[in-house]
C-alpha positions as CSV (number, residue, x, y, z in Angstrom):
1,M,79.9,137.6,69.6
2,L,81.3,134.3,68.3
3,T,83.1,133.7,71.6
4,F,79.9,134.3,73.5
5,I,78.0,131.8,71.4
6,I,80.8,129.2,71.8
7,I,80.7,129.6,75.6
8,I,76.9,129.1,75.6
9,I,77.3,126.0,73.4
10,M,79.8,124.6,75.8
11,V,77.5,125.2,78.8
12,A,74.6,123.7,77.0
13,A,76.7,120.6,76.1
14,I,77.8,120.1,79.7
15,L,74.2,120.5,81.0
16,L,73.0,118.1,78.3
17,V,75.5,115.5,79.5
18,G,74.4,116.0,83.1
19,V,70.7,115.7,82.2
20,V,71.3,112.5,80.2
21,L,73.3,111.0,83.1
22,I,70.5,111.7,85.5
23,Q,67.8,109.9,83.5
24,N,66.8,106.4,84.4
25,P,66.9,103.8,81.6
26,K,63.5,103.2,80.2
27,G,64.0,100.0,78.3
28,G,66.5,97.3,77.5
29,I,67.3,94.3,79.6
30,A,67.0,96.1,83.0
31,A,63.3,97.0,82.3
32,N,62.3,93.3,82.3
33,F,63.7,92.6,85.8
34,V,62.6,95.8,87.7
35,A,59.1,96.0,89.1
36,P,57.2,99.1,88.0
37,S,57.2,101.2,91.2
38,Q,56.8,104.6,89.8
39,I,54.9,107.1,91.9
40,M,53.2,110.1,90.4
41,G,56.1,112.5,91.5
42,V,58.7,110.3,89.9
43,K,56.7,110.2,86.6
44,R,56.6,114.0,86.5
45,S,60.3,114.4,87.2
46,T,61.0,112.0,84.4
47,D,58.9,114.1,82.0
48,V,60.8,117.3,83.1
49,I,64.2,115.6,82.6
50,E,63.1,114.3,79.2
51,K,61.9,117.8,78.2
52,A,65.2,119.3,79.5
53,T,67.1,116.8,77.4
54,W,65.3,117.8,74.2
55,G,65.6,121.5,75.1
56,F,69.3,121.4,75.6
57,A,69.8,119.3,72.4
58,L,67.7,121.8,70.4
59,V,69.7,124.8,71.9
60,L,72.9,123.0,71.1
61,I,71.9,122.4,67.5
62,V,70.5,125.9,66.9
63,L,73.5,127.7,68.4
64,S,75.9,125.5,66.5
65,L,74.2,126.4,63.2
66,A,74.0,130.1,64.3
67,S,77.7,130.2,65.1
68,N,78.4,129.8,61.4
69,M,76.9,133.2,60.7
70,F,79.4,134.9,63.1
71,R,82.6,133.2,62.1
72,P,85.0,135.4,60.0
73,S,85.0,134.7,56.3
74,S,88.3,133.5,54.8
75,S,88.3,136.3,52.2
76,A,88.1,139.0,54.8
77,S,91.0,137.6,56.9
78,D,94.5,138.4,55.7
79,N,96.0,135.7,57.9
80,S,93.8,132.9,56.6
81,S,95.6,129.6,55.8
82,D,94.1,129.5,52.3
83,S,95.6,132.8,51.2
84,R,99.0,131.8,52.8
85,I,98.9,128.5,50.9
86,K,98.1,130.3,47.6
87,D,100.9,132.8,48.2
88,A,103.3,130.1,48.9
89,I,102.3,128.2,45.7
90,E,102.6,131.3,43.6
91,N,106.0,132.3,45.0
92,T,107.5,128.8,44.7
93,T,110.1,128.4,41.9
94,V,110.3,125.1,40.3
95,T,113.9,123.9,39.8
96,T,114.6,120.9,37.7
97,P,117.7,118.8,38.4
98,A,120.6,118.9,35.9
99,P,120.5,116.1,33.4
100,A,122.6,113.1,34.4
101,A,125.8,112.4,32.6
102,P,125.4,109.7,29.9
103,A,126.2,106.3,31.1
104,Q,129.4,104.7,29.9
105,Q,128.9,102.2,27.2
106,Q,129.2,98.7,28.7
107,A,131.3,96.1,27.0
108,D,129.6,93.4,25.1
109,P,129.0,90.5,27.5
110,N,129.7,87.9,24.8
111,A,133.1,89.4,24.0
112,A,136.2,87.8,25.3
113,P,137.9,89.7,28.1
114,A,140.8,91.8,27.0
115,E,144.2,90.5,28.0
116,A,146.2,92.7,30.3
117,A,149.3,94.0,28.7
118,Q,152.4,92.3,30.2
119,P,155.6,94.2,30.5
120,A,158.2,93.2,28.0
121,T,161.0,91.1,29.6
122,T,164.4,90.5,28.2
123,E,164.8,87.2,30.0
124,K,163.7,84.0,28.5
125,P,161.3,81.9,30.4
126,A,162.8,78.8,32.0
127,E,162.4,75.6,30.0
128,P,161.0,72.6,31.7
129,T,163.5,69.9,32.3
130,S,162.6,66.3,31.7
131,K,164.1,63.3,33.2
């Protein structure tokens, strides 16, 4: 039944667009420059088109609101997105990351740098010669 209503809504929408495009503009800037040359037949066709516009608009609104009565409810449907989301949330396990290793203590920035250990040598350093 919902599919039938949606098809009728689409047909009414297409007919409404067609009826609106057929209408002559009644006001605005163009109305000031055009001489009023309406004959009685033209006046009646304008009334018919205007009534058709209101009729199609009313049908479109009523069927759109009525289609809500025929849509499936989310509780009755097992494949609804709400229930799948709730199941996914309930089945999700939360894992916490392992605590990070404690940071190594940094040396005091004001302390003098440690001297590198020099290998012991048995040779004596050369003495400077003076002239």
